N, C-alpha and C positions, 0 to 999 in steps of 0.2 A: 595543538602547539607539541615541536615534537620533543619526546622525553629527555632530550642529554640537552644542554641550551650552550651556545657559545661561551657566555659566560664563566661557566661554571668552566670548560676547558681552560677559558686563561684561567681561573683560579685555581686548577688544579696544577699547571705550572709552576704560577707563584709560590704556589706551598713547597712545590719540590725545590726551591731557591735559597726559601725560607730557613731559619733557625733550627732543629728539630721540634723543641716546645712549642713555639709559634705555630707551627705546620700540626703537630698534635691535637690543640688547640681546634683549627681552623677545622679541619677534617671533621673533627667531632659534632664541630655545626654543626658543618654541612649534612653529614650522615643522620642526625638525631633531630634535626630540624625543615630539609626538604628533601628527603629521603625519596618522594616523588617522582623530583626532579633526577638526583642521584643513582637512583637505583629502581629503572622501571618495574621489574622482577618484582620489585614488592609493591608495588601501586597494582600489579596484577592479579598478584595473590590475596592484595586487601580486594580486590572486589569482587572473586572468587566468593569469600570468606563472607564480606559482605551479602551478596548471592543468596548464599547457603543460612544464614542467620536470618537471613526477611522470606526463607520460606520458598524461595528459586526454584528450578530444576537445574541441572548441568545444562550449559550451552554452550558448548567446547568452541572458540574459534568467534565468539561473538566479542571480544575485546577489539577483534580486524575490520571489526564493523561499524561506518559510521549511520544514523539512522536519522533524515530527515522527515518532519511533517508539515507540509504546507496546509494551510489554510486562511481564511479571511476574517474579518469583521464580521460579517455578518451571520457565519456560521461559526465560529470560533467558542465563544461560551457553550452555546449544545451542544457541540460534537465533540471539543478535546477534553473534560476534563473527566472523563470514565478509561480514558488513554494511560493518563498514570496511575491506576489501580490495575489495568492489564494488559494492553498490548507494550506499554512503554515501564513498564514495572518493573521488569527484571534485565534493563539495556540499561549497559554504563555510559555510553557515548551516543545522547541523541540532541538535535537541533528544532525547534519551532521558529517557520516560518511564514509571518500575514504579509500585509498588506498597512500593519500596523500595529504599532511596537505597544507591546504595555505586557503585565504579570496576568498570569489566569493559574490559582491555586500554589502562586509562590514560582511560578518557572516562566520564567522570561523569554517572551514572543519577541521574535526578531522582525524589522521593519525590512524585507527580501527585496525591494524597489527601492531603498535607499540611494543607490548608486547610478539608477536611469537617468538621463540627460533631464539635466531643469528644464529645459523648451519644452522639449514632449510630454513633460508633467503638467505643465503650463497652458500647453493650448491642443492637445489629444482629448477630444471630451471621454474618448476611455476612461481617462481619471480624475473625471469630475468625482465620481467617489473620493477617490484619493482625497483629491485635498479640501473636499466638504470635509473629511472625518480627521484632516488633519490640522483642520480650524477649526470645529465643534466638539473634537472625538466623538464620540459614539451619539450624543445627541444631534448630532450630524445626519444621521441614518434615519431613510426615509420608507415606510412599508412598500414602494415596490425595492426596495433593497433589500428585503426582507422575504420576498413573494419566492414560495417555494414550488410555484405552476410552471409544469413544464411548458413553454410555447411550439416544439416543436419535437419531432423524434430525435433529436441530438444534444436535449435537452433543455438549457435557458442559455441561448447565444446571446440576446437582448437585453439577459439581466445586469445591470451594475455591477457587479460581482464578477460575473462571468468575463464581459468585458476586459475586465481590471485584472484577472488571474491569468490572462496569456501572457502577460506580458514577465511575470514572476518565472516561470523556467529557465529563459536564461540564465538573467543574473543571481537566480539561485545555484548556477553550477559555480560561479565566483566566490558567492557568499558562501559556500559551503566550505570550498579550500581554503578558506580562511580562518573557520575555525579548524579545520583538521586536513591534511594537506597531505598526511603519510596512509591514512587506511588501507587498508586493500580491499575495500569494499564500500559503495556508497546504496542506500538502500532509500527509497523514496515512495515516501505515503503520503495521502489524503487522508483528512478528518474521519471518512466513511469508508477506512480499507483496516483490514485485519491480518496480521499476518501469523501463521505455525512458525514461529524463531527453530524450533527447532528441524523441521524439513528444508528451510530455507539453508539451515544452517552445514547441514547433511548434503547437499545439493551445492555450494559454493566451495563447500574442501573439495570437489570432485572436476575447480575449474582453476587457471590459471588468472590471476589476476593482475598479472604485468603482460598481458593482452588483452587488446583493445573489444572488452565487450559490452555489451548494450542487452539485456534480458530484460524481455516484456509481452503482454499480450498483442499479437499484434490487432492492427488497426488502419484504415486508408485514407485517406483525403485525397483526390484527384491522384498523380503521379507516386505521391509521398506514403511511406510504410511507416508507421513509425509502432512506440512503447503505448498503450492506454495509459493514460495518466493514473485513473483513480482503480486501476487493476492492481496498484503497485509495480516497478519496475527498480532493476540494478544496475549500478553501473560499476565497471573493475575500476582499479586506481588508473591505468593508461587510458580509459576512455575519459575519463573523468580531465586528466589534463591535456587529453586533446583536443576537446571540446571547449575547453579553457582556452588555449592556447589560439585554438583558428580563430573565435569568436574576439581574441583581443586584436588581431589583423586588421578586423574591419567591424567594430563597432555597430556605427553609424549604419552601415550598409544590414548587416542581421538586426539593426531599431527598425529599418525601411521593412526587411524581411515579416517581421514579427507585426506590426501596422496592419499590412496585407491580407493577412490571415488571421482566423476566430480562434482556432487551437495550440493553444501553448504549446501540449506536447509535440503535437506536430510540426511544430518548427523547433522543436527540441531533436525529434528526429531527424528532420532536415539538416541540422548542427552537427549531430551526429557520424550521419552518414556520410557526408562531404568529408568530417574529419577522420574519416577509415576506418568508422565503430557502426556496422550494419546492423540492423537491429537481429539477435534472432529470436528465434516464434517460439516463447512457451508457453503456450495453452496445451494441459488444460493445469499445470502447475501454476502459472495467473492466469488467471480470467475475471468476468465483470460483473460477476453474483455473488448471492450471497447463497449458504450451503442450501437452502428454501426454496431456491429460485433456479438452484443448477438442473441440466440434465445430465445425468449421471449416466446414463443410457448411450447415447446416440455418438455417433463419430464426426470427431469435426478436424480438420488438417490432416488427416490421415491418421488421425488419435480417436479411441477410444480410451476418455479418461478413469475407465475402471482401477485398475494398476496402478497410478500414478500419481504422488502425493501433493496434494492441495498447498502451496506455499502463500496462497494468498487470498482474500476475499475480500469483495467491493461491494456499494450500497448498504453496508451494514449499518444499524442504527445501534444506537448505547445497549438498548437487550441482545440484540443479536450479538454483539461483541463480550456481552456480563458470558452469554451461553456457551460461545466459541471456546472462552478464555476457561471457563468450568470442567467444558468435553475433551478441549486441550490436555490442558493440565492431567487430569482426573486419568484419561487416554494414555497417556505418556508412561505413568506410573507401573506399567505391565506390557509397553511398547515401546519399541524404537522408532518407527516412523508412523505416522498417519497416511492413510490410502484415502482414495475418492470415495473406494469401496466399504471403507470403515466408518466413515462418516456417513455415507447410505445407509448402511446395517442398525448403527448405533446411534444415528441424531435424526434420523429421517423417517427412516422404515415403521417405528416404532407409533410413529404421530400418523400415521395412514390408517382414517375407519373408511368403513365400507358407506359410510354419509357423516358429512362435517355441514351444517347450518352457516350460516355467514364466513362463509369463506371460499376462496378464488382459490381452483389449483393451476390457474394459468393454461386450461385448456385451449384451446384455437382452429382448431378444426371447426366452422356453424352450420347451425341449421335450425331453423324453423319448426319445432318439435314441442309437446307440452311435457310435464315436468314428469310426469310419470311415464312417458315414456325412452325418458334421455337417458335411463340409464338400460332401456332393453335395446336402446341403438347401440349404446357400446358393446354390449354382451352380442351384437350380432356379428361386431367388428370383431375378429378373428384378433386382430393386433392390437385394439384400445387397452387401455391400461387405466383411462381416469376418463370421468366427465365432469362439468359443471353445467349451471342451470341457471338461468337470469332472464325474468320477464319473457317469456316465448323463448329464449332463444338457446338451443343446447349445443354445448362448444363438447368435441372428444378431441385423445390425445394418445399419440401411440407411444406416449413416455409417462415416468412418472417424479412428478413433480410436488414438492408438498405447498408454495404460493403464499398465501399473504389472507390475513382477514380484509373482508369487506362484506358488509350488510347487503342485503339484499340477492345474494348468490349462492347457493348450496354448492358443494363440491363432493364427490365420491369414485374410490379407487374402487380396482378388481384383483382383489388383495393375493390370489391365487397365483392367477396370470402374473404379479409383482415377484411373488416369489421365485414361479418357473426360471425367471428370468435372472432372477440374482444367482439360484442356484448353479442354473447354463453357466453363467459367467464366471464363477467358482470362484475359488480360493485364488492372491495371489502368493506366489513364491516367492520374487525378490519387487523390490517397487522397479517404476522403471521413472528413468531421468531425463532431462532432455541438452543433449551437448549439442554445441555448436556445430 
């Protein structure tokens, strides 16, 4: 809601015409009982003071940002609560959207699908889950709804929650603007996304929100190039309003287009492209991995990530989020920006051991060989940096990743070779940002 409302302006004009005594008391009332409406500067100062009292770091420009967290009933109670004590703790303006209206830890979660055509809700099978939970609440959930097992390389497109999720992206634009239509930047995340806010704000400070910017990790389905939703994406004020206005011209047509697709972030990408806001390819600032699964060494999209700042991570668990928040806050006490090289040196490298049982470092090149010979095979390859062994299969890799815990797998790293590459990559003199 805009900080200076029309009724306040009208009342101020009336005060001018009233007697000095009455005018004094009315001004007194407005000043002391509605200061957040009458004087927006005071509200901003209050937010900053509250952040300092809560132990929050300075976040210049955060008042210009509206954060949107999109979730769903099948994951919300599991994944959202940790954000209140970490990712969202120091954010003054955020809203939670889901397919089910409820309260989580005292925070209201809005039904982002409330404005979708009622005929579509009633007749489209994608809304079976939606209709069940709106009739029976959480007791309407089935085991199939809660399944986390991917059934394709793209995830779980047959899962009821995934089918419903694609319908959230376009309504989310308008629902967000109803909450706040004057933010400079709109930052979208999912329940398994983590933002490094200081990095994000430094990046956005270099861009003009009055231009139609659509920042994200590039993904493609057919001819459509769009921002991957889970990696986080950012829309400027201009891009938001353009998208909203274009959709309003043919809501039924965009609903038909959504019905034909399986990924809602792809639908949004098409809308933004048609609205004159093409994607700004923002990898590796925005990317789709956790720090443990991210390739810090290899080049992609003609960029090596080493000297770029990470702005968001994806697929993070509650434990990952807590670890990242601790590292984020601790590192920024003595530094103004975090780079991918910093994350590797301080968070990943100390955990790489010569041999780690019950661990998968996500090596890929596979050969059938005995366990004793697996390390020897890696050593024989000059560029090999790590290996893993599982049931007669030896996998090697020319990059270094921490990976994930996995029973029955053992992993090892070539520490001296890794340290030599880190030394060769060197120290970054200045952060590398991405500009349109």
